[in-house]
Residue frames relative to the residue before (quaternion, step in Angstrom):
aa qw qx qy qz dx dy dz
M 1.0000 0.0000 0.0000 0.0000 0.00 0.00 0.00
T 0.1953 -0.7776 0.5882 0.1059 3.50 -0.94 0.87
L 0.6680 -0.5087 0.3758 0.3922 3.49 -1.32 0.28
E 0.5787 0.6090 -0.3683 0.3983 3.58 1.14 -0.56
Q 0.6174 0.5580 -0.3467 0.4327 3.59 1.11 -0.58
F 0.7107 0.4330 -0.2545 0.4926 3.58 1.15 -0.55
A 0.4153 0.7363 -0.4530 0.2831 3.61 1.25 -0.08
P 0.6654 0.4857 -0.3430 0.4513 3.69 0.78 -0.77
T 0.6421 0.5092 -0.3258 0.4714 3.57 1.02 -0.75
G 0.6422 0.5227 -0.3177 0.4619 3.58 0.98 -0.79
V 0.6478 0.5068 -0.3139 0.4743 3.56 0.97 -0.86
L 0.6440 0.5223 -0.3179 0.4597 3.58 0.98 -0.84
V 0.6509 0.5015 -0.3175 0.4733 3.61 0.95 -0.82
I 0.6540 0.5064 -0.3163 0.4645 3.60 0.92 -0.85
I 0.6520 0.4998 -0.3158 0.4747 3.60 0.93 -0.85
A 0.6532 0.5194 -0.3173 0.4504 3.62 0.95 -0.83
V 0.6617 0.4955 -0.3087 0.4705 3.60 0.95 -0.84
I 0.6615 0.4964 -0.3082 0.4700 3.60 0.92 -0.87
L 0.6613 0.5042 -0.3079 0.4622 3.59 0.92 -0.87
A 0.6394 0.5110 -0.3266 0.4726 3.61 0.97 -0.81
F 0.6513 0.5092 -0.3142 0.4668 3.60 0.95 -0.84
I 0.6529 0.5086 -0.3141 0.4652 3.61 0.94 -0.86
I 0.6575 0.5034 -0.3167 0.4626 3.60 0.91 -0.87
L 0.6531 0.5048 -0.3186 0.4660 3.61 0.94 -0.79
M 0.6694 0.4926 -0.3096 0.4620 3.59 0.94 -0.81
I 0.6346 0.5134 -0.3355 0.4702 3.62 0.97 -0.80
S 0.6558 0.5082 -0.3094 0.4648 3.58 0.93 -0.84
R 0.6648 0.5020 -0.3004 0.4646 3.59 0.99 -0.80
V 0.7009 0.4696 -0.2785 0.4589 3.60 0.92 -0.86
F 0.8061 0.3181 -0.1509 0.4757 3.59 0.78 -1.00
G 0.6199 0.5732 -0.3474 0.4080 3.61 1.15 -0.38
P 0.5825 -0.5740 0.4294 0.3832 3.58 -1.19 0.41
H 0.0307 0.7903 -0.6093 0.0563 3.54 -0.94 0.88
K 0.2641 0.7390 -0.5713 0.2404 3.55 0.01 1.32
P 0.1121 -0.8297 0.5432 0.0640 3.59 0.21 1.22
S 0.0140 -0.7661 0.6425 0.0126 3.54 -1.16 0.65
F 0.6901 -0.4576 0.3406 0.4455 3.55 -1.28 0.19
R 0.6610 0.5248 -0.3017 0.4433 3.57 0.95 -0.90
K 0.6861 0.4827 -0.2883 0.4617 3.62 0.96 -0.87
N 0.7143 0.4472 -0.2526 0.4754 3.58 1.06 -0.69
A 0.4974 0.6547 -0.4310 0.3717 3.59 1.26 -0.10
P 0.5414 -0.6080 0.4555 0.3602 3.60 -1.09 0.60
Y 0.3299 -0.7574 0.5407 0.1588 3.55 -1.07 0.81
E 0.0177 0.7954 -0.6044 0.0412 3.57 -0.79 1.03
S 0.7844 -0.3689 0.1895 0.4613 3.56 0.15 1.31
G 0.7209 -0.4598 0.2514 0.4535 3.58 0.93 0.83
M 0.6046 0.5491 -0.3534 0.4561 3.60 1.26 0.00
K 0.5658 -0.5431 0.4692 0.4059 3.55 -1.24 0.29
P 0.5059 -0.6690 0.4401 0.3208 3.60 -0.85 0.88
I 0.2412 -0.7456 0.6052 0.1399 3.53 -1.08 0.79
G 0.8236 0.1134 -0.1173 0.5433 3.57 -0.57 1.12
P 0.6981 -0.4605 0.3295 0.4383 3.57 -1.27 -0.02
A 0.5305 -0.6488 0.4480 0.3113 3.56 -1.13 0.63
N 0.7507 0.3522 -0.2041 0.5203 3.60 1.08 -0.54
R 0.1717 0.7911 -0.5633 0.1652 3.57 0.62 1.12
R 0.5768 -0.6009 0.4355 0.3414 3.52 -1.24 0.49
L 0.3228 -0.7363 0.5654 0.1845 3.55 -1.02 0.85
P 0.5558 -0.5987 0.4439 0.3682 3.59 -1.08 0.57
I 0.6199 -0.5670 0.4018 0.3644 3.56 -1.21 0.56
K 0.5009 0.6712 -0.4143 0.3563 3.59 1.23 -0.42
F 0.6399 0.5267 -0.3331 0.4496 3.61 1.01 -0.77
Y 0.6299 0.5231 -0.3261 0.4724 3.58 1.03 -0.77
L 0.6766 0.4996 -0.2996 0.4503 3.58 0.89 -0.91
V 0.6390 0.5053 -0.3307 0.4765 3.58 1.02 -0.72
A 0.6332 0.5240 -0.3335 0.4618 3.60 1.02 -0.75
V 0.6479 0.4982 -0.3202 0.4791 3.60 0.96 -0.80
L 0.6328 0.5296 -0.3290 0.4591 3.58 1.00 -0.79
F 0.6382 0.5193 -0.3217 0.4686 3.58 0.98 -0.84
I 0.6636 0.5032 -0.3107 0.4582 3.59 0.89 -0.89
I 0.6254 0.5424 -0.3446 0.4427 3.59 0.96 -0.83
F 0.7450 0.4009 -0.2432 0.4745 3.59 0.73 -0.99
D 0.5966 0.5526 -0.3657 0.4526 3.59 1.11 -0.54
V 0.6654 0.4818 -0.2968 0.4869 3.57 0.91 -0.91
E 0.6151 0.5579 -0.3461 0.4366 3.57 1.02 -0.76
V 0.6872 0.4734 -0.2858 0.4710 3.57 0.83 -0.95
I 0.6444 0.5432 -0.3268 0.4278 3.58 0.92 -0.88
F 0.7602 0.3811 -0.2151 0.4802 3.60 0.93 -0.81
F 0.6335 0.5490 -0.3515 0.4167 3.61 1.07 -0.51
L 0.6329 0.5607 -0.3537 0.3999 3.60 0.94 -0.73
P 0.7020 0.4289 -0.3051 0.4798 3.67 0.72 -0.87
W 0.6102 0.5475 -0.3530 0.4508 3.57 1.09 -0.68
A 0.6687 0.5010 -0.3072 0.4555 3.59 0.91 -0.88
V 0.6494 0.5241 -0.3205 0.4482 3.58 1.03 -0.75
S 0.7977 0.2842 -0.1397 0.5131 3.59 0.93 -0.86
M 0.2571 0.8113 -0.4951 0.1746 3.62 1.16 0.44
N 0.6403 0.5474 -0.3429 0.4156 3.62 0.91 -0.79
G 0.6969 0.4875 -0.2812 0.4446 3.60 0.99 -0.74
M 0.6927 0.5009 -0.2832 0.4348 3.60 1.10 -0.53
G 0.2752 -0.8018 0.4928 0.1964 3.59 1.12 -0.54
W 0.8291 -0.2109 0.1648 0.4910 3.55 -1.17 -0.68
Y 0.5974 0.5732 -0.3707 0.4209 3.58 1.03 -0.71
G 0.6681 0.4991 -0.2934 0.4673 3.59 0.91 -0.90
L 0.6416 0.5230 -0.3202 0.4608 3.57 1.04 -0.76
V 0.6684 0.4910 -0.3024 0.4699 3.60 0.93 -0.86
V 0.6570 0.5057 -0.3157 0.4614 3.60 0.91 -0.86
M 0.6890 0.4506 -0.2935 0.4860 3.60 0.90 -0.82
G 0.5810 0.5548 -0.3752 0.4625 3.59 1.14 -0.46
F 0.6482 0.4974 -0.3035 0.4902 3.57 1.01 -0.83
F 0.6404 0.5212 -0.3133 0.4692 3.58 0.98 -0.85
T 0.6556 0.5010 -0.3045 0.4759 3.58 0.98 -0.86
L 0.6131 0.5463 -0.3424 0.4566 3.58 1.05 -0.71
I 0.6427 0.5064 -0.3205 0.4773 3.60 0.97 -0.82
L 0.6574 0.5003 -0.3099 0.4706 3.60 0.96 -0.81
I 0.6383 0.5183 -0.3309 0.4630 3.59 1.01 -0.75
V 0.6163 0.5295 -0.3453 0.4696 3.61 1.04 -0.71
G 0.6537 0.4981 -0.3088 0.4788 3.60 0.98 -0.80
F 0.6434 0.5180 -0.3158 0.4669 3.57 1.01 -0.79
I 0.6506 0.5011 -0.3159 0.4752 3.62 0.97 -0.81
Y 0.6098 0.5434 -0.3427 0.4641 3.59 1.05 -0.74
E 0.6611 0.4947 -0.2959 0.4803 3.58 0.94 -0.91
W 0.6494 0.5263 -0.3158 0.4489 3.57 0.96 -0.85
K 0.6804 0.4893 -0.2835 0.4662 3.59 0.93 -0.93
K 0.6783 0.4825 -0.2890 0.4728 3.60 1.08 -0.66
G 0.5157 -0.6870 0.3892 0.3326 3.59 1.25 -0.15
A 0.3489 0.7625 -0.4867 0.2451 3.60 1.15 0.40
L 0.6766 0.4930 -0.2970 0.4593 3.60 1.16 -0.43
E 0.6125 0.5328 -0.3520 0.4660 3.59 1.27 -0.05
W 0.1360 -0.7970 0.5865 0.0477 3.55 -0.72 1.09
E 0.3784 -0.7317 0.5276 0.2075 3.54 -1.10 0.76
């Protein structure tokens, strides 16, 4: 593969970044911008906020996010592997076995931290 094969993708990324920047600048220059205390206040379902807006979240949210990433990555990589398993042979089986082992280690970590226990 040469760099020339990626040139259209590079041009597309550059055009997308420039276009996004132009749209943001046009919106900033021509759009209404009158900040007030009420507009800058945190929004909680139409209610007055209770407590500070930047409070600490329990570690449970972090653990659930890691669990989601583990299973999301698992699904993303298992489907193409299952479709092309015949062409890869033993090498593909060993590589996916190693990948599954890494996922199992992440799953055990989540299990030990208590992310699977709900109150």
